[in-house]
C-alpha positions in Angstrom: 73.3 74.5 154.0 71.8 75.7 157.3 72.1 79.4 156.2 70.4 78.6 152.9 67.5 76.8 154.7 67.1 79.8 157.1 66.9 82.1 154.1 64.4 79.8 152.5 62.2 80.0 155.7 62.3 83.8 155.4 61.4 83.7 151.7 58.5 81.4 152.4 57.0 84.1 154.7 57.5 86.8 152.0 55.8 84.6 149.4 52.7 84.5 151.5 52.4 88.2 152.3 52.2 89.6 148.7 55.9 89.3 147.8 55.8 86.1 145.7 57.5 87.5 142.7 60.5 88.8 144.7 60.7 85.5 146.6 60.8 83.5 143.4 63.4 85.7 141.9 65.7 85.2 144.8 65.0 81.5 145.0 65.8 81.0 141.4 69.0 83.0 141.8 70.2 80.6 144.5 69.0 77.6 142.5 71.0 78.6 139.5 74.1 79.5 141.4 75.4 75.9 141.5 75.6 75.2 137.8 73.3 77.6 136.0 70.5 75.0 135.9 67.5 75.3 138.2 67.4 71.6 138.7 70.8 71.5 140.4 70.0 73.8 143.3 69.1 73.0 146.9 65.7 71.4 147.7 64.7 74.1 150.2 64.8 76.8 147.4 62.8 74.5 145.1 60.3 74.5 147.9 60.2 78.3 148.0 59.8 78.4 144.3 56.9 76.0 144.5 55.2 78.0 147.2 55.4 81.2 145.0 53.4 79.4 142.3 50.8 78.5 144.9 50.7 82.1 146.1 50.0 83.1 142.5 47.2 80.4 142.2 49.1 78.4 139.6 48.8 74.8 140.5 50.3 73.6 137.2 53.4 75.6 137.9 53.6 74.4 141.5 53.3 70.7 140.3 56.1 71.3 137.8 58.2 72.9 140.6 57.5 69.9 142.8 58.8 67.5 140.1 62.1 69.5 140.1 62.2 69.4 143.9 61.9 65.7 144.3 65.2 64.6 142.8 66.9 67.5 144.6 65.6 66.2 147.9 66.6 62.6 147.1 70.1 63.8 146.1 70.4 65.5 149.5 69.0 62.5 151.3 66.4 64.8 152.9 63.2 62.9 154.0 61.6 66.2 155.0 62.0 68.1 151.7 61.0 64.9 149.9 57.8 64.8 152.0 57.2 68.5 151.4 57.4 68.0 147.6 55.2 64.9 147.7 52.5 66.4 149.9 52.4 69.8 148.1 52.3 68.2 144.7 49.4 66.1 146.0 47.2 69.0 147.1 48.1 71.1 144.1 46.8 68.2 142.0 43.5 68.6 144.0 43.4 72.3 143.1 44.2 71.5 139.4 41.4 68.9 139.4 39.0 71.6 140.3 39.8 73.3 137.0 40.3 70.1 135.0 38.3 67.1 136.1 40.6 64.8 134.1 43.4 65.6 136.6 41.2 64.6 139.6 42.7 61.5 141.2 41.9 61.4 144.9 43.4 57.9 145.4 46.8 59.0 144.0 46.6 62.1 146.2 45.9 60.1 149.3 48.8 57.7 148.6 51.2 60.6 148.1 50.0 62.2 151.4 50.4 58.9 153.4 53.9 58.4 152.0 54.8 62.0 152.7 53.6 61.7 156.3 55.9 58.7 156.7 58.9 60.6 155.3 58.1 63.7 157.4 58.3 61.5 160.6 61.9 60.6 159.7 63.2 64.2 159.3 65.2 65.8 162.1 66.5 69.0 160.5 64.1 71.6 162.0 63.1 73.7 159.0 62.7 70.8 156.6 60.8 68.9 159.3 58.4 71.8 160.1 57.6 72.5 156.5 57.1 68.8 155.7 54.6 68.5 158.5 52.7 71.7 157.3 52.7 70.4 153.7 51.1 67.1 154.9 48.6 69.0 157.0 47.5 71.3 154.2 47.1 68.2 151.9 44.8 66.6 154.4 43.0 69.9 154.9 42.4 70.3 151.2 40.7 67.0 151.3 38.6 68.3 154.3 40.2 65.7 156.5 40.5 68.1 159.4 41.0 65.3 161.9 44.3 64.3 160.1 45.5 67.8 159.5 45.3 69.1 163.0 48.0 66.8 164.6 50.4 67.8 161.8 50.0 71.5 162.4 50.4 71.0 166.2 53.6 69.0 165.7 54.9 71.8 163.4 54.2 74.4 166.0 55.8 72.5 168.9 58.9 71.8 166.8 59.1 75.5 165.9 58.7 76.6 169.4 61.4 74.1 170.6 64.0 75.4 168.2 65.4 78.9 169.0 67.1 79.1 165.6 63.9 78.5 163.7 62.3 81.5 161.9 60.4 83.8 164.2 57.0 83.3 162.7 56.0 80.0 164.3 52.7 81.7 164.9 51.9 80.8 161.3 51.1 77.2 162.3 48.7 78.5 165.0 47.1 80.6 162.3 46.7 77.5 160.2 45.0 75.8 163.1 42.7 78.8 163.6 41.8 79.0 160.0 41.2 75.2 159.8 38.8 75.2 162.7 36.9 78.1 161.1 36.6 76.1 157.9 35.5 73.1 159.9 32.8 75.2 161.6 31.6 76.5 158.2 31.2 73.0 156.9 29.3 71.9 160.0 27.0 74.9 159.7 26.2 73.7 156.1 24.7 70.5 157.6 23.0 72.3 160.6 25.4 71.0 163.3 25.4 74.3 165.1 26.7 73.1 168.5 29.7 71.3 167.0 30.4 74.3 164.8 30.5 76.6 167.8 32.9 74.3 169.5 35.3 74.7 166.5 34.9 78.5 166.4 35.9 78.5 170.1 39.0 76.4 169.2 39.7 78.9 166.4 39.6 81.8 168.8 42.0 80.1 171.2 44.6 79.5 168.4 44.2 82.9 166.9 44.8 84.7 170.1 47.9 82.7 170.8 49.1 83.5 167.3 48.6 87.2 167.9 50.7 87.0 171.0 53.5 84.9 169.5 54.0 86.5 166.0 57.6 87.7 165.3 59.9 88.7 162.5 59.8 91.6 160.1 56.2 91.0 159.0 54.8 90.6 162.5 52.2 93.3 162.1 50.6 91.7 159.0 50.4 88.2 160.7 49.1 89.8 163.9 46.3 91.5 161.9 45.5 88.1 160.3 45.3 86.5 163.7 43.1 89.2 165.1 40.8 88.9 162.1 40.4 85.2 162.8 39.8 85.8 166.5 37.1 88.3 165.6 35.5 85.8 163.1 35.4 83.2 165.8 33.3 85.4 168.1 30.7 86.1 165.4 28.5 83.1 166.2 29.0 83.2 170.0 29.7 86.1 172.3 30.1 89.8 171.4 28.8 89.8 167.8 28.9 93.7 167.7 32.5 93.8 168.8 33.3 91.0 166.3 31.6 92.9 163.5 33.7 96.1 164.3 37.0 94.2 164.5 36.4 92.2 161.3 35.7 95.4 159.4 38.9 96.9 160.7 41.2 94.0 160.0 39.7 93.2 156.7 40.4 96.7 155.5 44.0 96.6 156.7 44.8 93.3 155.2 43.2 94.2 151.8 45.3 97.4 151.8 48.4 95.3 152.4 47.6 93.1 149.4 47.5 90.1 151.8 46.5 86.6 150.7 42.9 86.4 149.5 42.0 83.4 151.7 41.6 85.3 155.0 39.4 87.9 153.5 37.2 85.4 151.6 36.9 83.2 154.7 35.9 86.1 156.9 33.0 87.4 154.9 30.4 84.9 156.1 31.4 85.5 159.7 31.3 89.2 159.1 27.7 89.0 157.9 26.7 86.8 160.8 28.2 89.2 163.3 26.4 92.2 161.6 23.0 90.3 161.5 23.3 89.3 165.1 24.1 92.9 166.0 20.8 94.1 164.5 22.2 95.2 161.1 20.6 92.6 158.7 20.5 94.9 155.6 24.2 95.7 156.0 25.0 92.1 156.4 23.1 91.3 153.2 25.1 94.0 151.3 28.4 92.4 152.6 27.3 89.0 151.3 26.1 90.4 148.0 29.5 91.9 147.5 31.2 88.7 148.6 29.3 86.7 146.0 30.3 89.2 143.4 33.9 89.0 144.5 34.2 85.2 144.6 37.0 84.2 142.2 35.9 81.7 139.5 38.2 79.1 140.9 37.1 79.5 144.5 37.0 76.1 146.4 33.7 74.4 147.2 33.6 75.5 150.9 34.3 79.2 150.2 31.7 79.3 147.5 29.1 77.3 149.4 29.4 79.2 152.7 29.3 82.5 150.8 26.1 81.7 148.9 24.5 79.9 151.8 25.1 82.8 154.2 23.5 85.2 151.7 20.6 82.9 151.3 20.1 82.6 155.0 20.0 86.4 155.3 17.6 86.7 152.4 15.3 84.1 153.9 15.3 86.0 157.2 14.2 89.0 155.3 11.2 87.1 153.8 12.6 85.7 150.5 10.8 82.5 149.5 13.3 81.9 146.7 16.0 81.9 149.3 14.2 79.2 151.3 14.1 76.8 148.3 17.8 77.6 147.5 18.7 76.8 151.1 16.9 73.4 151.0 18.7 72.5 147.8 22.1 73.6 149.1 21.6 71.7 152.4 20.9 68.5 150.4 24.1 69.0 148.5 26.1 69.8 151.7 24.8 66.6 153.4 26.1 64.6 150.4 29.4 66.3 150.4 29.7 65.6 154.2 29.1 61.9 153.6 31.8 62.0 150.8 34.2 63.6 153.3 33.6 60.8 155.8 34.2 58.2 153.1 37.5 59.8 152.2 38.5 60.0 155.8 37.8 56.2 156.1 39.9 55.6 153.0 42.8 57.7 154.3 42.8 56.0 157.6 42.8 52.6 156.0 45.7 53.6 153.7 47.5 55.1 156.7 47.2 51.8 158.6 48.4 49.8 155.6 51.4 52.2 155.1 52.2 51.9 158.8 52.2 48.1 158.6 54.4 48.2 155.5 56.9 50.4 157.2 57.0 48.2 160.2 57.7 45.2 158.0 60.4 47.1 156.2 62.0 48.2 159.5 61.9 44.6 160.8 63.5 43.3 157.6 66.2 46.0 157.8 66.8 45.2 161.4 67.2 41.5 160.6 70.0 42.4 158.2 71.9 44.9 160.5 74.6 44.0 163.0 73.3 45.2 166.4 76.8 46.2 167.6 78.2 48.2 164.7 75.0 49.2 162.8 76.4 48.0 159.5 75.0 45.0 157.4 75.5 41.6 159.0 76.3 38.2 157.5 72.8 37.6 156.3 72.7 40.9 154.4 76.1 40.1 152.9 74.9 36.7 151.7 71.8 38.2 150.2 73.9 40.8 148.4 76.0 37.9 146.9 72.8 36.1 145.8 71.3 39.2 144.2 74.5 40.0 142.3 74.9 36.4 141.1 71.3 36.3 139.9 71.4 39.6 138.0 70.9 39.3 134.2 74.3 40.9 133.5 76.1 38.9 136.2 78.6 37.3 133.7 79.9 40.7 132.5 79.6 42.7 135.8 82.8 42.9 137.8 82.8 42.9 141.6 85.6 43.0 144.1 85.4 40.9 147.2 87.4 42.0 150.3 87.7 39.7 153.3 88.9 41.7 156.3 90.2 40.2 159.6 91.1 42.3 162.6 94.6 41.8 164.0 95.4 41.9 167.7 91.7 42.0 168.7 92.1 39.3 171.3 94.7 41.5 173.0 92.2 44.3 173.4 89.6 42.0 175.0 92.2 40.3 177.3 93.8 43.5 178.5 91.0 46.1 178.4 87.8 44.0 178.6 85.0 43.3 176.3 83.5 46.8 176.5 86.7 48.2 175.0 86.6 45.5 172.4 83.0 46.5 171.4 84.1 50.1 171.2 87.0 49.1 168.9 84.8 47.1 166.6 82.4 50.0 166.2 85.4 52.3 165.4 86.8 49.8 162.9 83.4 49.4 161.2 83.1 53.2 160.9 86.6 53.5 159.5 86.0 50.8 156.8 82.6 52.2 155.8 84.1 55.7 155.3 86.3 54.4 152.5 83.6 53.0 150.2 81.1 54.4 147.8 77.3 54.6 148.0 76.8 51.5 145.9 79.3 49.4 147.9 78.9 47.4 151.1 80.9 46.7 154.2 79.4 43.9 156.4 80.4 42.4 159.8 80.5 38.6 159.2 80.8 37.9 162.9 83.4 38.3 165.7 86.2 40.6 164.4 85.7 39.6 160.8 84.4 41.9 158.1 83.8 41.8 154.3 83.3 44.3 151.6 81.7 44.2 148.1 82.9 46.9 145.7 80.7 47.3 142.6 82.3 47.6 139.2 85.8 47.6 140.7 89.0 46.1 139.2 92.1 45.0 141.1 94.0 48.3 141.1 91.1 50.4 142.4 90.1 47.7 145.0 93.7 47.6 146.3 93.7 51.4 146.6 90.5 51.3 148.7 91.8 48.5 150.8 95.0 50.4 151.5 92.9 53.4 152.7 91.0 51.0 155.0 94.3 49.7 156.5 95.5 53.3 157.0 92.1 54.4 158.5 92.1 51.6 161.1 95.7 52.4 162.0 94.7 56.0 162.6 91.9 55.1 165.2 93.0 56.8 168.4 93.9 54.5 171.4 93.3 51.4 169.4 96.1 48.9 168.8 94.1 46.8 166.3 95.0 46.7 162.6 93.4 44.8 159.7 94.5 42.1 157.2 92.7 42.3 153.9 92.5 39.8 151.0 91.0 40.8 147.6 89.6 38.8 144.7 87.9 40.4 141.7 85.6 38.3 139.5 82.5 38.5 137.4 79.3 38.5 139.6 78.4 34.9 138.5 81.6 33.6 140.1 81.4 35.1 143.6 81.7 31.9 145.6 85.1 31.4 144.0 86.1 34.9 144.9 85.3 34.4 148.5 87.6 31.4 148.7 90.4 33.2 147.0 90.0 36.4 149.0 90.0 34.3 152.2 93.2 32.5 151.2 95.2 35.6 150.5 93.8 37.3 153.6 95.4 34.5 155.7 98.6 35.0 153.9 98.6 38.6 155.2 97.9 37.3 158.7 100.7 34.8 158.5 103.1 37.6 157.4 102.3 39.8 160.5 99.0 41.3 159.4 98.3 45.0 158.8 98.3 44.8 155.0 96.6 43.9 151.8 97.0 41.1 149.2 95.3 40.9 145.8 94.6 37.6 144.2 94.9 38.0 140.4 93.9 34.9 138.5 96.0 32.2 140.2 98.7 34.6 141.4 98.9 36.5 144.6 100.0 40.1 144.3 101.1 42.3 147.2 99.3 45.7 147.1 101.4 48.8 146.9 
């Protein structure tokens, strides 16, 4: 799987530099290789496929791809890919809502993002972890919640830098930070917070220059040009506007010739015009913005459209247009309202985040209360709760469950001759050996001391005996451990579990009295020795 995730990381880069079709073709080839059905392929390739729809500005396709990715991530037990699917689906819903207001559900988007952030924090596999952090960051960014997006990008960058096997283009996350601070600055300019805006363009320059130094991989030149374009944009409103104008013109042309993503070129136009105007070239600046307005795609996001039109209006007003002054006044009123809306959304997101954190803490405390501290498996409390749930189920009378009571043989010998530390080590090894023999719907619990129990769902006597035999053999095979186990089995309907416990306990002690290291099955009122 590691090789597949590494290939996925490379395909993600290709998808974002104008090669989305080729990346999707390869991803779908890998997805179908398992069974011929896209749905059965690995989650990482579902993520690549989803990103190719994003690169093609197809949010409906991306959402559909995310729906296929979620069960794949759950099947693999990957918290990171699950977070990536949830977060990306969330912000693609925002994009879809821009085209279709009936799809606009900010509350649902926020809930998905907060859940995704929690899942992302659990992931340890580097590529899945990095992409989950970035997906969450982009989701918050799409909501213009820059304060929540920035820490996610920074964690993704630090994780990429710490992993030598990660794909070489960790500079992408620095580029994301540079672009985000430029967007933040543009929004602050809309509400006339110039000092704060300049602070963010200074941050953008810092991240862009670091990105230009750290780019790597086959497409390093394209990413470096993107970084240098952002670095030039960040200088437009501060120092060296003439140099900024020259550099923006150079890198804009190069990226457009490469067929690079539209976002960097659209974002850079207002900064280009500012740099030209501050360099004493207002007419040229106005021509750039007139072309930028003409080139705006119909589905351009609010900030891109607003900053483009506002910059043009500012330039026209400087050249004496009264119509531009009234347009600016109207635009500034709208921008102030949108800024207040942003702050309200930020407050809602933080409240949801606090609630989710509290819920997770409660869940962790509940899980900890039902885990055995020594072995890490369920404890007696968890076992008793499992019995109660099974007995209370609507189909309890017709649902069969096997109960195994397991006692360790010769455990006192280990404690007496080797000490309690060796005894603890043996108990952990025995627990691992027992758990390794059961299915995902079954349970092994430590009841206390050297006693264990197991519940096997939908299991009859013969199958339960086979599993118990494997448990006995697995414990025998533990290196440097003289302990064995005695197992008693009773199989009943779920509404009769207390009786099963008594019967399993009785036959387990028959094994103990016979020397241990074996299995007995209680069938009705008879005791049957397992094969």
